[in-house]
C-alpha positions as CSV (number, residue, x, y, z in Angstrom):
1,M,-28.1,-105.7,75.0
2,V,-24.6,-104.6,76.3
3,S,-23.5,-105.5,79.7
4,V,-23.1,-102.0,81.3
5,L,-21.2,-103.3,84.4
6,L,-18.6,-105.1,82.3
7,I,-18.1,-102.1,80.0
8,L,-17.5,-99.8,83.1
9,A,-15.1,-102.4,84.5
10,Q,-13.2,-102.1,81.1
11,C,-14.7,-105.2,79.8
12,D,-13.1,-107.8,82.1
13,I,-9.6,-106.9,81.4
14,F,-6.3,-108.7,80.6
15,R,-3.8,-106.3,82.1
16,T,-0.4,-106.1,80.6
17,I,2.1,-106.0,83.5
18,T,5.7,-105.3,82.7
19,E,8.7,-105.7,85.0
20,T,10.7,-102.8,83.1
21,K,11.3,-100.0,85.3
22,V,12.1,-96.4,84.2
23,R,13.9,-93.8,86.1
24,I,13.4,-90.3,85.1
25,R,15.6,-87.5,86.2
26,G,16.1,-83.8,85.5
27,S,17.7,-80.7,86.7
28,I,16.3,-77.1,87.1
29,P,19.1,-74.4,86.5
30,V,19.0,-71.3,88.5
31,S,18.2,-69.2,85.3
32,A,14.9,-71.2,84.7
33,M,12.5,-68.7,83.2
34,S,9.2,-67.7,84.9
35,K,6.0,-68.6,83.3
36,S,5.0,-65.1,82.1
37,A,6.6,-61.7,82.5
38,T,3.1,-60.2,82.5
39,L,2.1,-61.9,85.8
40,S,2.1,-59.9,89.0
41,A,4.9,-60.6,91.3
42,E,2.3,-62.2,93.6
43,D,1.1,-64.6,91.2
44,T,4.3,-65.6,89.5
45,L,5.6,-69.0,90.1
46,H,9.2,-69.6,88.9
47,L,10.3,-73.2,87.9
48,E,13.1,-72.4,90.4
49,A,10.4,-72.6,93.2
50,A,9.6,-76.2,92.5
51,K,10.2,-78.5,95.4
52,Y,8.3,-81.6,94.4
53,V,7.8,-83.7,91.2
54,L,4.4,-85.4,91.0
55,L,4.3,-88.4,88.7
56,F,0.7,-89.7,88.1
57,S,-1.0,-92.0,85.8
58,G,-5.0,-92.7,86.3
59,N,-5.5,-92.9,90.1
60,E,-1.8,-93.8,91.0
61,Y,0.9,-91.3,91.9
62,A,4.3,-90.9,93.4
63,L,5.9,-87.8,94.7
64,A,9.6,-87.1,94.7
65,N,11.6,-84.2,96.2
66,I,13.6,-81.8,94.2
67,Q,16.9,-81.2,96.1
68,D,19.6,-78.8,95.0
69,G,17.8,-78.4,91.7
70,T,17.8,-82.1,90.7
71,F,15.2,-84.8,91.0
72,A,14.8,-88.5,90.1
73,I,11.7,-90.6,90.1
74,S,11.0,-94.2,89.2
75,T,7.9,-96.0,87.7
76,S,6.9,-99.0,85.8
77,A,6.9,-99.1,81.9
78,G,3.8,-99.6,80.0
79,G,1.7,-96.6,80.6
80,A,1.6,-93.0,80.0
81,V,2.5,-90.6,82.9
82,V,2.2,-86.9,83.7
83,L,5.2,-85.2,85.5
84,A,3.9,-82.1,87.4
85,F,6.1,-79.6,89.2
86,L,5.0,-78.2,92.6
87,D,6.2,-75.6,95.0
88,S,6.7,-76.1,98.7
89,V,3.0,-76.0,99.5
90,Y,2.1,-78.2,96.6
91,R,0.9,-75.4,94.2
92,Y,1.1,-76.3,90.5
93,I,3.8,-74.6,88.4
94,G,3.7,-76.6,85.3
95,N,4.2,-80.0,83.7
96,L,6.5,-81.7,81.4
97,F,5.8,-81.1,77.7
98,C,7.8,-82.9,74.9
99,G,6.9,-84.6,71.5
100,G,3.9,-82.4,71.4
101,L,2.4,-84.2,74.3
102,N,1.5,-83.4,78.0
103,V,2.0,-87.0,78.8
104,L,5.1,-89.2,78.7
105,P,4.2,-92.5,77.0
106,L,6.5,-95.1,78.6
107,V,6.3,-97.6,75.8
108,G,8.5,-98.5,72.6
109,L,11.4,-98.2,74.9
110,S,14.9,-98.9,73.9
111,G,16.8,-101.6,75.8
112,G,16.9,-103.5,78.9
113,L,14.6,-104.0,82.2
114,N,16.1,-100.8,83.7
115,I,15.7,-97.6,81.6
116,L,17.0,-94.1,82.5
117,I,15.6,-91.1,80.8
118,D,17.7,-88.1,81.6
119,L,15.7,-85.0,80.6
120,G,18.7,-82.6,81.2
121,D,18.0,-79.0,82.1
122,L,14.4,-77.8,82.3
123,S,12.8,-74.5,81.5
124,L,9.3,-73.1,81.8
125,N,7.1,-71.5,79.0
126,E,3.6,-70.6,80.4
127,Y,2.8,-74.1,82.0
128,A,5.0,-76.2,79.8
129,V,8.1,-77.5,81.3
130,I,10.5,-78.0,78.4
131,P,13.5,-80.6,78.5
132,T,16.8,-79.9,76.7
133,H,16.9,-83.7,76.0
134,D,13.9,-85.1,73.9
135,P,13.3,-88.8,74.7
136,F,11.3,-89.3,71.7
137,G,13.4,-90.9,69.1
138,N,16.0,-91.8,71.8
139,E,14.6,-93.7,74.7
140,I,11.1,-93.6,73.5
141,L,10.7,-95.1,69.9
142,L,7.2,-94.4,68.5
143,G,6.2,-93.8,64.9
144,E,4.4,-90.8,63.6
145,N,1.0,-92.6,63.7
146,E,1.5,-93.7,67.3
147,I,2.4,-90.1,68.4
148,A,-0.5,-88.6,66.4
149,F,-2.7,-91.0,68.1
150,L,-1.7,-89.9,71.6
151,Q,-1.9,-86.3,70.6
152,Q,-5.5,-86.8,69.4
153,L,-6.6,-88.8,72.4
154,G,-4.8,-86.9,75.0
155,R,-6.6,-83.7,74.8
156,Y,-7.9,-84.0,78.4
157,Y,-4.3,-83.8,79.5
158,A,-3.8,-80.6,77.4
159,S,-5.7,-78.8,80.1
160,I,-3.7,-80.2,83.2
161,A,-3.4,-76.6,84.6
162,G,-7.0,-76.5,84.9
163,N,-7.9,-80.1,85.8
164,I,-5.1,-80.8,88.2
165,D,-7.0,-78.8,91.0
166,S,-10.6,-78.8,90.1
167,D,-11.8,-78.0,93.7
168,H,-9.5,-74.9,93.8
169,D,-7.8,-75.6,97.3
170,N,-4.3,-75.0,95.8
171,I,-3.4,-78.9,96.3
172,P,-3.4,-81.3,93.3
173,D,-6.7,-83.3,93.8
174,I,-4.9,-86.7,93.5
175,L,-3.0,-86.0,96.7
176,N,-6.1,-86.1,98.8
177,E,-7.8,-88.6,96.7
178,K,-10.4,-86.1,95.4
179,Q,-9.3,-86.4,91.7
180,I,-11.6,-86.7,88.8
181,L,-10.4,-88.2,85.6
182,L,-12.4,-87.6,82.3
183,S,-11.8,-90.2,79.4
184,G,-13.7,-91.3,76.2
185,M,-15.6,-94.5,75.6
186,F,-16.0,-95.5,72.1
187,F,-18.4,-98.1,70.7
188,I,-17.8,-99.3,67.0
189,R,-19.8,-101.6,64.9
190,S,-16.8,-102.9,63.2
191,G,-17.8,-105.6,60.7
192,L,-17.9,-109.5,60.4
193,Y,-15.4,-111.5,62.4
194,G,-13.1,-114.0,60.6
195,K,-13.7,-117.8,61.1
196,N,-10.9,-120.3,60.3
197,A,-10.0,-119.7,56.6
198,S,-12.6,-117.1,56.1
199,E,-11.4,-113.6,56.6
200,A,-12.9,-110.8,58.6
201,V,-14.8,-108.0,56.8
202,I,-14.7,-104.5,57.9
203,F,-17.9,-102.6,57.5
204,N,-16.2,-99.2,56.9
205,S,-12.5,-99.1,56.7
206,T,-12.7,-95.5,58.1
207,G,-14.3,-96.8,61.2
208,T,-17.1,-94.1,61.0
209,D,-19.8,-96.1,62.6
210,I,-18.6,-95.1,66.0
211,R,-20.5,-94.0,69.1
212,Y,-19.3,-91.7,71.9
213,S,-19.5,-91.7,75.7
214,L,-17.8,-89.9,78.5
215,R,-16.5,-91.5,81.6
216,A,-15.7,-90.0,84.9
217,E,-13.6,-91.7,87.4
218,G,-13.5,-90.0,90.9
219,G,-11.5,-90.5,94.2
220,K,-12.9,-91.9,97.4
221,N,-12.9,-88.7,99.2
222,I,-15.2,-86.7,96.7
223,S,-18.4,-88.3,97.8
224,P,-18.3,-90.4,101.1
225,E,-22.1,-90.4,101.1
226,Q,-22.3,-91.9,97.4
227,E,-24.7,-89.4,96.1
228,D,-26.0,-88.8,92.6
229,I,-23.5,-87.8,89.8
230,R,-24.5,-85.2,87.2
231,L,-22.7,-83.4,84.3
232,S,-23.5,-80.3,82.5
233,G,-21.9,-78.1,80.0
234,P,-19.8,-77.3,78.1
235,L,-20.1,-73.6,79.5
236,E,-19.1,-72.2,76.0
237,D,-22.1,-73.9,74.4
238,P,-24.2,-76.2,76.7
239,Y,-26.0,-79.3,75.9
240,E,-29.7,-79.1,76.6
241,E,-29.2,-82.3,78.6
242,I,-26.5,-84.8,79.4
243,I,-27.6,-88.3,80.6
244,T,-26.0,-90.1,83.4
245,W,-26.5,-93.6,82.0
246,Q,-24.6,-95.3,84.8
247,Q,-23.0,-94.6,88.0
248,L,-21.1,-97.2,90.0
249,Y,-19.4,-96.8,93.5
250,L,-16.5,-99.3,94.0
251,D,-15.2,-100.8,97.1
252,G,-13.5,-98.1,99.1
253,G,-15.6,-95.2,97.7
254,D,-14.0,-94.6,94.2
255,F,-16.8,-94.1,91.6
256,I,-17.1,-94.4,87.9
257,A,-19.9,-92.6,85.9
258,G,-20.9,-92.8,82.2
259,F,-22.5,-89.9,80.4
260,K,-24.1,-89.4,77.0
261,V,-26.0,-86.6,75.2
262,E,-29.6,-87.4,74.6
263,T,-30.5,-87.9,71.0
264,P,-34.0,-88.2,69.9
265,N,-35.1,-91.3,67.8
266,D,-31.8,-92.9,68.2
267,T,-32.2,-96.5,67.4
268,H,-28.6,-97.6,67.4
269,M,-27.5,-100.7,69.2
270,F,-25.5,-98.6,71.6
271,A,-28.0,-95.8,71.9
272,G,-28.7,-96.5,75.7
273,L,-25.1,-95.7,76.5
274,S,-23.7,-93.3,73.8
275,S,-24.2,-90.5,71.4
276,P,-23.6,-90.3,67.7
277,A,-21.4,-87.3,67.9
278,P,-18.2,-86.6,70.1
279,F,-18.6,-84.5,73.3
280,K,-17.9,-80.9,72.3
281,M,-14.5,-79.1,73.5
282,G,-15.2,-76.9,76.5
283,T,-15.5,-76.6,80.3
284,Y,-17.8,-79.1,81.8
285,L,-19.3,-79.0,85.5
286,L,-19.4,-82.3,87.4
287,T,-21.6,-82.2,90.4
288,V,-22.0,-85.0,93.1
289,G,-25.0,-84.6,95.3
290,D,-25.2,-81.1,96.8
291,Q,-21.5,-80.5,96.8
292,P,-20.0,-77.5,94.7
293,G,-19.5,-78.5,91.2
294,R,-16.0,-79.2,89.7
295,S,-15.1,-77.6,86.6
296,L,-13.1,-79.8,84.1
297,E,-11.9,-79.1,80.6
298,Y,-12.4,-81.9,78.1
299,S,-12.6,-82.7,74.4
300,S,-13.2,-85.9,72.8
301,E,-13.2,-84.6,69.1
302,G,-13.2,-88.1,67.9
303,V,-10.7,-90.8,67.4
304,L,-10.5,-90.6,63.7
305,P,-8.3,-90.9,61.7
306,Y,-6.2,-92.5,64.3
307,L,-8.5,-95.3,65.5
308,I,-6.7,-98.6,65.9
309,I,-9.0,-101.5,64.7
310,P,-8.4,-104.9,66.3
311,V,-9.5,-107.6,63.8
312,P,-10.5,-110.8,65.1
313,T,-10.6,-114.2,63.6
314,I,-11.9,-117.2,65.5
315,H,-10.6,-120.6,65.1
316,T,-12.4,-124.0,66.0
317,N,-11.3,-127.5,66.5
318,N,-12.8,-130.6,64.8
319,E,-15.9,-130.4,67.0
320,G,-16.6,-126.9,66.1
321,K,-15.6,-125.5,69.4
322,L,-13.5,-122.3,69.8
323,S,-10.0,-123.3,70.4
324,S,-8.3,-119.8,69.8
325,V,-8.7,-116.2,68.6
326,S,-6.2,-114.4,66.4
327,L,-6.1,-110.7,66.0
328,N,-4.3,-108.1,63.8
329,Y,-4.4,-104.5,64.2
330,R,-4.8,-101.6,61.6
331,F,-5.0,-97.9,61.7
332,A,-8.1,-96.5,59.8
333,D,-6.0,-96.1,56.7
334,G,-5.1,-99.7,56.7
335,S,-1.6,-99.6,57.9
336,E,-0.5,-101.9,60.5
337,A,-0.5,-100.8,64.2
338,D,1.3,-102.2,67.2
339,P,-1.1,-102.7,70.0
340,G,1.6,-103.1,72.7
341,L,2.6,-99.5,72.1
342,L,-0.9,-97.9,72.5
343,F,-3.1,-100.4,74.5
344,N,-2.9,-101.5,78.1
345,D,-5.2,-104.4,78.1
346,L,-7.4,-106.8,76.1
347,S,-10.7,-108.6,76.6
348,L,-13.1,-110.7,74.5
349,Q,-16.9,-111.0,74.9
350,F,-19.0,-113.6,73.0
351,D,-22.6,-113.1,72.8
352,G,-25.2,-115.5,71.4
353,T,-28.8,-115.8,70.5
354,Y,-29.3,-117.3,73.9
355,G,-28.1,-116.9,77.5
356,D,-29.0,-115.8,81.0
357,A,-31.5,-112.9,80.9
358,G,-29.4,-110.7,83.0
359,E,-26.4,-111.4,80.7
360,G,-28.2,-109.9,77.6
361,G,-27.2,-113.0,75.6
362,R,-23.6,-113.1,76.9
363,M,-22.2,-116.6,76.5
364,F,-18.7,-116.0,77.9
365,T,-15.9,-113.6,78.5
366,I,-12.3,-114.3,78.0
367,G,-10.0,-112.1,80.3
368,N,-10.3,-111.2,84.0
369,L,-9.5,-107.9,85.7
370,Y,-6.0,-108.3,87.3
371,D,-5.8,-111.9,86.6
372,E,-2.3,-112.9,87.8
373,S,-2.2,-115.8,85.4
374,M,-2.4,-113.2,82.5
375,R,0.8,-111.2,83.1
376,D,2.0,-112.1,79.6
377,V,-1.0,-111.5,77.5
378,D,-0.5,-112.0,73.9
379,F,-2.3,-109.2,71.8
380,Y,-2.2,-111.4,68.6
381,E,-3.1,-115.0,69.8
382,I,-5.4,-115.9,72.5
383,R,-5.6,-119.6,73.4
384,V,-9.0,-121.0,74.7
385,S,-8.4,-124.0,76.9
386,P,-10.4,-126.1,77.3
387,P,-12.3,-125.2,74.0
388,R,-15.7,-123.6,74.3
389,D,-18.9,-124.2,72.6
390,I,-19.9,-121.4,70.4
391,N,-23.1,-122.9,69.0
392,G,-25.4,-119.9,68.4
393,L,-22.7,-117.3,68.5
394,L,-24.0,-113.9,67.2
395,R,-21.1,-111.4,67.8
396,V,-17.6,-111.1,69.3
397,S,-16.7,-107.8,71.0
398,V,-12.9,-106.9,71.4
399,C,-12.6,-104.5,74.4
400,C,-9.3,-102.4,74.9
401,T,-8.0,-99.5,77.1
402,D,-5.4,-97.2,75.6
403,L,-2.6,-95.7,77.5
404,L,-4.5,-92.5,78.3
405,G,-7.5,-94.4,79.9
406,N,-9.9,-94.4,77.0
407,G,-12.1,-97.5,76.5
408,Y,-13.2,-99.1,73.3
409,E,-15.6,-101.8,72.4
410,F,-15.3,-103.1,68.9
411,T,-18.2,-105.3,68.0
412,W,-18.0,-107.9,65.2
413,F,-21.0,-109.9,63.9
414,N,-21.5,-113.2,62.2
415,E,-23.4,-113.0,58.8
416,I,-26.8,-113.5,60.7
417,G,-26.1,-110.5,63.0
418,S,-24.8,-108.1,60.5
């Protein structure tokens, strides 16, 4: 049995916290183009009308003024951010687009604890705000595989124009804590974990034994009464039924909900919280209680062929107790991947043939959400002190969250549990 609460809490996370600060600046020339010459004068918003830059990542945001056509805004490195441009009454004009992405990944940065990304002059094409200076290959050093990974997994952000104001009050949802963020949850039966000198065995190097779920995270002002959360769609080709397999209201009123498409005769170990196929591309309607539905565009067409697979090997001491876990990371094609460029956090779950009934066989978990002692988490070597008894160990799950908020659970078995 899988612990639903731990999955929704992103598997008791080690969170990577960096002291590196990034300052992003740019300028809007007087000749900035309008988004479309075919729009009526009433509807046209020129980039010259921008008065604010909204930087957001997940549920956190910063707002900066644009003065005399220039702006500067600062944030921490280590995540992926959206830069949206708003007019004087906070109407959305467009968002930064470069490197084929609607997000700016602040990883793989070149040099120092204080980094400046000067985007230069900006122009507007439809909703895409194009910089004259491309930070990719300059301040942001990512390989082709990493960029392709972000392009594939970041399709939710490709629809920022529709998703940034899903209640249609002409104010970005995050400014009044009514935002809804959709992300994927992926469950993978990965193989046999390694132990000491014995190497791990991947069941299928292409990672095709993968299951899909959809997660919605909502701001506290969406549902003060904490009502039921439902999802339907997509409008273009609707499913017969989408199941809400879990909903969780957090302290302060924010919520997390998990969804799957009902599949008859599904006997997979993750059948209770996932579907065998990705959610279709399209427009979904999320409804909370009796409130009006919120239209959100989403696609999780799958993580292949850019799935990053963490491969664990457990190490024991002379008493047979767990002393450390080493990990290496591969793309589906077998090439090495750098987890620090694409993952924000890491957690390990150990399940046995016994355990508390409520834990579903959970023996213990390594990694705690926002643990201040884990600021410098090592993605490659996790020390276990004091060593832990692993008699009866059945499986090890490696849980990660990527820069875009998608969650993963890679499950590795011993020979008995394979």
